[in-house]
C-alpha positions in Angstrom: 4.0 38.0 1.2 1.8 36.1 -1.3 1.2 32.4 -0.6 3.2 31.0 -3.2 6.3 32.8 -2.2 5.9 31.9 1.4 5.7 28.1 0.3 8.6 28.6 -2.1 10.7 30.0 1.0 9.6 27.1 3.2 10.3 24.5 0.9 13.5 26.2 -0.7 12.0 26.1 -4.1 14.3 27.8 -6.6 13.1 31.4 -8.0 12.8 29.8 -11.4 9.7 27.9 -10.1 8.0 30.7 -8.2 5.6 31.5 -11.0 4.7 27.7 -11.6 3.9 27.4 -7.8 1.5 30.4 -8.0 -0.1 28.9 -11.2 -0.7 25.6 -9.5 -2.3 27.4 -6.6 -4.7 29.0 -9.0 -5.4 25.6 -10.7 -6.1 24.1 -7.4 -8.6 26.6 -6.0 -11.1 25.3 -8.5 -14.1 24.6 -6.0 -17.4 25.3 -7.5 -18.3 21.9 -8.6 -16.5 19.5 -6.6 -17.5 17.3 -3.7 -15.7 19.7 -1.2 -18.0 22.5 -2.2 -21.2 20.3 -2.0 -20.3 19.5 1.6 -19.8 22.9 2.5 -22.8 24.2 0.6 -25.0 21.2 2.5 -23.6 22.4 5.8 -24.6 26.1 4.9 -27.9 25.0 4.0 -28.7 23.9 7.5 -27.2 27.3 8.8 -24.0 25.7 10.0 -21.5 28.3 11.1 -18.9 29.5 8.6 -16.3 27.5 10.5 -18.4 24.4 10.4 -18.9 24.8 6.7 -15.1 25.2 6.1 -14.4 22.1 8.4 -17.0 20.0 6.7 -15.1 20.6 3.2 -11.8 19.7 4.5 -13.2 16.2 5.4 -12.5 15.3 1.8 -8.9 15.6 2.1 -8.1 11.9 1.7 -10.9 10.6 -0.8 -9.4 9.3 -4.0 -11.6 11.3 -6.2 -10.8 14.6 -4.3 -7.2 14.8 -4.0 -6.5 11.6 -2.2 -4.2 9.9 -4.5 -1.0 12.0 -4.0 0.8 9.2 -2.1 -0.2 6.5 -4.5 1.1 8.6 -7.5 4.2 9.4 -5.6 4.6 5.5 -5.4 3.9 5.1 -9.2 6.7 7.6 -9.9 9.1 5.8 -7.6 8.3 2.4 -9.2 8.8 3.8 -12.8 12.1 5.3 -11.7 13.3 2.1 -10.2 12.1 0.0 -13.1 13.1 2.4 -15.8 10.1 1.8 -17.6 6.5 3.1 -17.4 5.2 0.2 -19.7 6.5 -2.4 -17.3 5.1 -0.8 -14.2 1.7 -0.3 -16.0 1.7 -3.9 -17.0 2.3 -5.0 -13.6 -0.8 -2.9 -12.3 -3.0 -4.5 -14.9 -1.6 -8.0 -13.9 -2.6 -7.5 -10.4 -6.0 -6.0 -11.5 -5.2 -2.7 -9.8 -5.9 0.8 -11.1 -3.0 2.9 -12.3 -3.1 5.9 -9.7 -3.2 9.4 -11.1 -5.1 8.6 -14.4 -8.6 8.6 -15.7 -10.8 10.7 -13.1 -14.4 9.7 -13.4 -15.4 13.2 -13.5 -13.0 14.4 -16.2 -13.7 11.8 -19.0 -11.8 13.5 -21.6 -9.0 14.5 -19.3 -8.3 17.1 -16.5 -7.4 20.4 -18.1 -5.6 21.3 -14.7 -3.4 18.3 -15.1 -2.6 19.5 -18.6 -1.6 22.8 -17.5 0.5 21.3 -14.5 2.2 18.9 -16.8 3.2 21.8 -19.1 4.6 23.7 -16.0 6.6 20.5 -15.0 7.8 20.1 -18.6 9.1 23.6 -18.8 10.9 22.9 -15.3 12.3 19.5 -16.5 10.1 16.9 -15.0 11.0 13.4 -15.5 7.3 12.4 -15.7 7.1 14.1 -19.2 9.6 11.7 -20.6 7.5 8.7 -19.8 3.9 10.1 -20.4 3.8 9.5 -24.1 3.9 5.9 -23.3 0.4 6.1 -21.5 -1.0 7.2 -25.0 0.2 3.9 -26.5 -2.0 1.9 -24.0 -5.2 0.1 -25.2 -7.4 2.6 -23.3 -6.9 6.3 -23.0 -5.0 7.4 -19.9 -5.6 11.0 -19.0 -3.6 12.4 -16.1 -5.4 13.7 -13.1 -4.8 16.8 -11.1 -3.0 14.6 -8.6 -0.6 13.4 -11.3 0.2 16.9 -12.4 0.9 18.3 -9.1 3.1 15.4 -8.2 5.0 15.8 -11.5 5.3 19.6 -10.7 6.4 19.0 -7.1 9.2 16.7 -8.3 10.3 19.1 -10.9 10.4 22.0 -8.4 12.3 19.5 -5.8 9.6 20.5 -3.3 8.9 18.3 -0.1 6.7 15.1 -0.8 3.8 16.9 1.2 3.6 19.8 -1.3 0.8 18.6 -3.5 -1.6 18.2 -0.7 -0.4 21.3 0.9 -1.1 23.2 -2.4 -4.3 21.7 -3.0 -5.8 22.5 0.4 -4.3 25.8 1.0 -5.6 27.0 -2.5 -9.0 25.2 -1.9 -9.5 26.5 1.6 -9.1 30.1 0.2 -11.6 29.4 -2.7 -14.0 27.5 -0.5 -14.0 30.3 2.2 -15.0 32.7 -0.6 -17.6 30.4 -1.9 -19.1 29.7 1.6 -19.2 33.4 2.7 -21.5 33.8 -0.3 -23.6 30.8 0.5 -23.7 31.6 4.1 -24.7 35.1 3.8 -27.5 34.1 1.4 -26.1 35.8 -1.6 -25.7 32.5 -3.5 -27.9 29.4 -2.8 
């Protein structure tokens, strides 16, 4: 049984969401140029075992720039839902001098294309996030959603459990990372 269907069954995700879940896993498997792959490649360069290489990559699970903003983005969604206004919540973050979670990843200056694809999937499933996203475009500075934001929007549209974005990210990345590390470890790819 494919991974996305196993997750869908475990999370009781409706059948109309299955393809969106599959697409999200594909989008999360991107591992070539991120911090996780760097850690794994560094471990492989000093002849670490395949297991050590994979474990070193998973150390990035909760780093803000590598999929560690899921809970902060969930809190942002909760705040917007409670306040009824994205603009009011964004303003409160600015007043406190805090960065709005889920926007403007430093590595994706023009926006993360994976987030764009995830938000399209979430919109098709009826995500509430897409109704207040246009407000972000009226802000004084560009606000481009991140992968974390897109995954939380999709999770909410699918009504999957709160841990789903992290699970999707690391299940997909583990598969992609393992493939990359086998190539690096075996000397096929330096």
